[in-house]
N, C-alpha and C positions, 0 to 999 in steps of 0.2 A: 471574547477570547480571540486572539489573532494566532493563526497557524501559518507557517511559511514553509513552502516546498521549494527546494532547489534541484533543478535537473542538470546533472553533469553527464553529457551524452557519450563521452569517450570510453571506448572499450578496446582491449587488445585483440579480442576476437568476438564474433557475433554468435550468440547461441541460437540454434535453429528453431527453438520454440518461442522465443521472446518477440513480442510485438511492440515493446516500448521503443521509442526513437533512440537510436544509438549510432555511433560512427567509429570506424577504425582509423580515420584520418588523424594526423598529428593535431594536438590541441592548438587552437589559435593563440598567438602570442598576446592578443588583447582580450582573450575570453573573459577574464575576471574583471577587467575594467568595464567591459560591456555589461557584465552581470551586475556590477555595482550600479550602473546607470539604470538597468532594468529594475532593480529593487527600489531605486529612488522614484521612478515613475509609478511603480505599484503603490508606494507609500502615498503618493499624491491622490491615488484612486481609492485606497483603503487604509485609513489611518485609525486603526483600532488597536492600541497597545494596552499592556505590554505583550510581547510574544510569549505564548505559553508552550508552544511546540515548534520545533524546527526539524525538518527532515531532508537529508541529502540522499536523493535517489538517482537512478541512472538507467543505462550506462553503468559505469563502475566508479562510484565516488571514492573508493579506497585507492584509486590511482591519482587523485587530486594532489597537486603539490601543496605542501603545508602552508606556504605563504598565501596561496590562493584561498585555502580554507580559512585561514586567519582573517583575510580581508572580508570574506563574506560574513563571518561571525561578528566582526567589528561593525560592518555596515548595517546589519540587521539590528544590532544593539543600539547604534546611534539613531536609527530611524524610528524604531518602535519601542525600544527599551526592553529590559528584562524584568521579571518579577522582583519586587524589592525584598520579599521575605525568603529566607533560605528554606523555609518549609514548603514553599511553592516554586521551587526551582523549575526552570523551563526544561522540558524533555528535548534533548538534542540527539537525534538519531542519525547514524551514518551507515549506509549499506556497504558491506565489505565482501570481497572475494577471498576465500581462504588462502589462495596463493599469494595474496598481498600482505597478509597479516604477519607482522614481526613484533617482537617485544619493543623495539625502538619506535615503530609506528604507533603502537598502542599507547606508549607513554606520551608521545607527541599529541595524539588525538585527545587524550584525557587532559593534558595541560592546556590545550586550546579551548576546552569546554565541552567536548563531546562526552555524553554520559550514557549513551545507549548505542549498541551496535546491532545490526541485522546481518547475520552471516549467511551467505548464499551457499550452504552446503549441498542442498538438493538431493543428494544420495550418499550412501557410504559404501557403494559398490562400484568398482572401477569400470566394469562394462556399461553400467547405466550412466556414469559420468561422461564416458566417451560418447555414448549415444546422444546425450544432452549437449554435447559440444563444450563442456566445461574444461577449463585449462588447469584445474587442480585434480588431484587424485584423492582417494579415500583417506590415506594417511595424512595428507596435508589438511584435510577437513577436520580430522580428529585433533591434530596438533593445534590448529588455529582456534578451535573451540576451547581447548584447555588453556591456551595462552590468554584468551579473553577472560576466562574465569579467574585466572591468577592475577590479572592486571588490575582488578578492583573496580570494574565498571558497575554502576548502580543497577544496570539491567542489560540484558542482551537476548537476542532471539536467534534460533536456528531454523532454516527452511528445509523442508523435505517435499519432494514431488513424488506422488504415487500414480498408478494407472498408466505406466509407460508401455509402449508396444512390446509385447513378449514378456512382460514382467509377471512373475508368479507370486503366489502368496508367501512362499518361503523366502523369495527375494526381498519382499517388503519386510518380513519379520527380521531379516538380517540387519537392515538399517534401523528398525525400531529397537532392536537389542542394543545397538551402539548408542542411539539417542538416550536410552534408559541409563546407560553407564555415564553419560556426559552430564545429565541432570540440568539442562539449561532452564532459566526461569521463564522463558517464553518460547513457544513453538508456532510456526506457520506450516500447516500440513495441507498442501495443495494437490488436488487431482489434476492431471495433465488435461488441458484443453487445447486442441489444435486450432490456433487462431489464423484467420485469413491473412494472406500476403506474407506468411513466414516461410522459412525454408522447409519446416515440417509439413506445412500445408501443400507446398509444391511437391514434395516427395510422396505425400499421401495420394495426391491426384495422379502421380506417375505410377502408382502401384508398387512403390519401393518398400512399403510396410503397411500393416493393417493396424487400425486402432484397436485397443484392448476392448474385449466384449463388455458392453455396458453393464450387464449384470455383475460381472467380476469387478468392474470399476466401482460400482455401488457397494459391493461387499467389502472392498478394500477401504472405502470411506468409513463404513460402519466399524471396521476393525480399528482404524486409527483413532476414531472417537472413543471406542471402548478402551483401547490401550492407554490413551491419554488420561482418561478418568482413573484408571487403576494406578497410574503413575502419580496421581495427585494434582493434575492440571484441571483448571476450570475452563470449560468450553464456553467462551464468551462471545464468539462470532463464528460463522459457518466454517471458516478455515483456520481459526486462531484459538490457541489454548495458552493459558498462563497460570502461574502460581499467583497467589494472592498479592495484589499490589503491583504486578508486572504487566498489566494490560497496556497496550499501545494507546497512549492518550492522543497521539496525532491521528491515527487511523479512526479512532472513535469520533473525532471531529468530522471526518468525511461521512461516517455513517449517520451522523445527526444532520448532515447537509448544511453546515454552518458556513460562515465566511472564512476564506483563506486566500493567501497569496501564492502564486505559482510562477517562479522566475526561472529563466533558461529556455532553451529551445524545446518546443512542443509542450511546455508546461502551461497550465491554465489555473485561474483562480476565480473567485466569485465573492459577491457581497450581497447582503440582504438589505432591502430598502422597504419603504412603506408600501411600495407597489408590488413587490415580489422579490425576484432574484435576478441579478445581472451576472453574466458569466463571460469572461474574456480569456483568450488563450493565444499562444504563439504558434507560428507555423512549424512543421516538422523539418526544419532545415536550419543549420547553424548560420549560414549566410543570410537567409531571409529573416531569421530572428535578429541578427545583428543590425541589418538594415532597418528593421522595424523599430528597434530601440533607439537607434541613432537618428531616426528621421524626426527632425524638429517640426516639420510642416504638417504632419498628420496628427490626429487626435490619438489618445492612448489606445494601442492595440487595434487600430482601425483597419488595417489591411493584412490579408494573408493568413490570419489565424481565426480562432473561434470567436464568435460574437453572438451571444444568445441572451434573450430576456424571457423570464418566466413570470406569469401572473402569480398572485398569491395562491390561487387554487392549484395551479400547475406545480408550484414549489411545494405546497402541502402534500400533494400526491407523490411527488418524487421523494420527498422526505420520508413518507411512510414506506415507499417501495424500498429505499435504501436502508432505512432504519430497521426493517424486519430482519436484517442480517444480524443485528445485535441480540444475542440470545439471553443477555442478562437484563438490559434496560428495556428491550422491546420497543413498541410504539404505543401511543395513546391518542389515536385519531380523533376520538370524541372531544377530549380536552383541547388538543391542538387546534381543531377546527373552531371551537368556541373562542379560544384566545385570538384567533385571526378574524373572527366575525363571519365565519363561513358556515354554510349549511350543506354538507356533502353526505347525504344519506347513502348514496351508492357505495361509498367506501365502507360504511358500517355494514351494509348488506353483504359485501363480499367477504368481510371479516367473519360474519356469521356463517357464510357458506363454508369458509375454510375451517371454522370450528366444527361444523357439522361433519366435515370429512375427517376430522381428527388431526388436521395439519397445524392448527393453532391451539394453544392451551386455553382452558376454559376461563381462567381468571385474568384480571387486568394487572399490568399492561399486557398488550397482545405480544406473545412470543411464540416462535415456532416450536412445535412439539418434536419428539424424536422422529416420528414418522414424517413430520413436516419438513425436516432437514432434507429428506430425499426429494421433496417437492418444492424446494425453496424458489427456484426459478419460476415455477408455475404460480405460486402464491404471489410473488413480486409482480408478475404480469397481470394477475387478477386485480391487484391494487392499482397499478398504473392505468389500466384500461377500464376501470369501473365506470 
């Protein structure tokens, strides 16, 4: 399976909590020509078609010009191809800001082949949206979600962030009530984490606000999980909930730690080999990315970005660490190790330890239990460092 990620870094404003690479500068006039060259070089490095999933992230991909979006879709199709069977249509997702969503744009996106949207609603309370630096308001979020539902997309997702500074349980319930009325097929419900080098991190260290008490944060997480189950969603990943058939196929490829392409500034990709896993990535700069792609004298992604190689054992452990996030498929370390010809008893030992603590279910495959959800980072660390 080939998955392709496209990073479109341009934003109108920068959100204070976001640590993804983004820029408020005007789009380079040659951005999409360079992106096409980038994809071509990736294809030379990873030629495993057809493309099963394509994801436009950012930044704010909903600000992309339609001719640029069209050129990317055509380039990906020409290089890797699309599934030949209509029953196996590629999942093509585009992240959208509610303030960018119009009926005209929705029609254009669908005509070009986008069949799934991820809407960055984040909250349905104006004070929280202001705190998060979002450029839309609660009414725009509701309108955008309804427009998407009416436009006939095969699937779409809404985002909600909880655990905000000063947020109360009643505040959270207000947003959950609105989500319940909208009935989206997929939800991403994230607890706020203050990432280093973000505006929120700077403000926190200046004493401008206090993080939400951890016990309340965990209580809110338990509440959103309970709420989602009552609403008929399947909790298939730590922060993701879906109605049947609407799970994100693209993200599941990440959680299985398979091969994928990552084009655009700061994007990275990886490929599996007989020796393990090779990972390559671009620098967090539009100019440095462009120079790297256009440099004919250097080997692919040789300078300025990520360059990493994992042995089969390291890849196996990383796959287990990431895969434990998948609450439906889980992980099968004993079988996976045998398939790779590995003997990694320490991994099996830490799984047994996690089971003894009640953090992993007793049956196979290994999946986090309800109490293990609250210890997910700890379990992942145990697996990686076994």
